[in-house]
C-alpha positions in Angstrom: -26.4 39.5 2.9 -27.9 36.1 3.9 -27.8 34.9 0.3 -24.1 35.8 0.0 -23.2 34.0 3.3 -25.2 31.0 2.3 -23.5 30.9 -1.1 -20.1 31.1 0.6 -21.1 28.3 3.0 -22.1 26.1 0.1 -18.9 26.8 -1.8 -16.8 26.0 1.3 -18.8 22.8 1.9 -18.5 21.6 -1.7 -14.7 22.4 -1.7 -14.2 20.6 1.6 -16.2 17.7 0.4 -14.1 17.5 -2.7 -10.9 17.3 -0.6 -12.4 14.6 1.6 -13.4 12.5 -1.4 -9.9 12.9 -2.9 -8.2 11.9 0.3 -10.5 8.9 0.6 -9.7 7.8 -2.9 -6.0 8.0 -2.2 -6.3 5.9 0.9 -8.3 3.2 -0.8 -5.5 2.4 -3.2 -3.4 -0.5 -2.2 0.4 -0.3 -2.8 2.4 -3.4 -3.7 4.0 -3.4 -0.3 0.6 -4.2 1.3 0.2 -7.4 -0.7 2.2 -9.3 2.0 -0.1 -8.3 4.8 -2.7 -10.8 6.0 -6.1 -10.7 7.5 -7.0 -13.1 10.3 -10.1 -14.2 12.3 -10.1 -13.6 16.0 -8.9 -17.2 16.6 -6.0 -16.7 14.2 -7.3 -18.3 11.0 -6.3 -16.8 7.7 -9.0 -15.0 5.8 -9.1 -15.5 2.0 -7.0 -12.7 0.5 -9.6 -11.9 -2.1 -12.2 -11.2 0.6 -10.4 -8.5 2.4 -8.1 -5.6 1.3 -5.6 -4.3 3.9 -4.0 -0.8 3.7 -1.4 0.9 5.9 0.9 3.9 6.2 3.4 4.6 9.0 0.8 5.3 11.6 -2.4 3.5 10.6 -3.7 0.1 9.6 -7.0 -0.2 7.7 -9.0 -3.1 6.3 -12.2 -3.5 4.3 -13.9 -6.8 3.5 -16.4 -7.6 0.9 -18.9 -9.4 3.2 -21.9 -8.7 5.4 -20.0 -10.2 8.4 -18.7 -7.6 10.9 -15.0 -6.9 11.0 -12.5 -4.3 12.3 -8.9 -3.2 12.0 -6.5 -4.1 14.8 -3.0 -2.5 15.1 0.1 -3.3 17.2 1.9 0.0 17.7 5.7 0.3 18.1 5.3 1.3 21.8 3.6 -2.0 22.5 0.1 -0.7 22.8 -2.8 -1.8 20.5 -5.4 0.3 18.6 -8.7 -0.9 17.1 -10.9 0.6 14.4 -14.7 0.7 14.3 -16.6 -2.5 13.7 -18.1 -2.3 10.2 -19.1 -4.5 7.3 -20.1 -4.4 3.6 -16.7 -3.3 2.1 -16.4 -0.2 4.3 -13.0 0.8 5.7 -12.1 0.3 9.4 -8.9 2.1 10.5 -6.8 1.6 13.6 -4.7 4.7 14.4 -1.5 4.2 16.4 -1.3 8.0 16.7 -4.2 7.7 19.2 -1.7 5.8 21.3 1.2 8.2 20.8 3.1 5.9 18.5 3.5 4.6 15.0 2.4 1.3 13.4 4.4 -1.9 13.9 1.9 -4.2 12.1 -1.9 -4.7 11.7 -4.5 -7.3 11.1 -8.2 -7.4 10.1 -10.3 -9.3 12.6 -13.8 -10.6 12.7 -16.0 -8.9 15.3 -17.3 -11.3 18.0 
């Protein structure tokens, strides 16, 4: 019985892991509409477009930068509130979710962490 339960647990874990990987792969693709979005430093300076890759949907702004310097996603939500993503580095994604503020995305920026 324990072996059967363990086998089922492994199967569910593998299946779920596959779904997560697929979802992550879909999110990492950048649509042509994202090309016009920009990434700025905290003091407003434009970051080189090749260094950072922005992403967004109707509720979320994400950014990843190919650098060891710490950065995060920042989003202005349609209700006027702001949302921030986790501080990260090394080409990892940071996402700012306007749904956490009960709203949808107005626009977003990538910012360097202080």
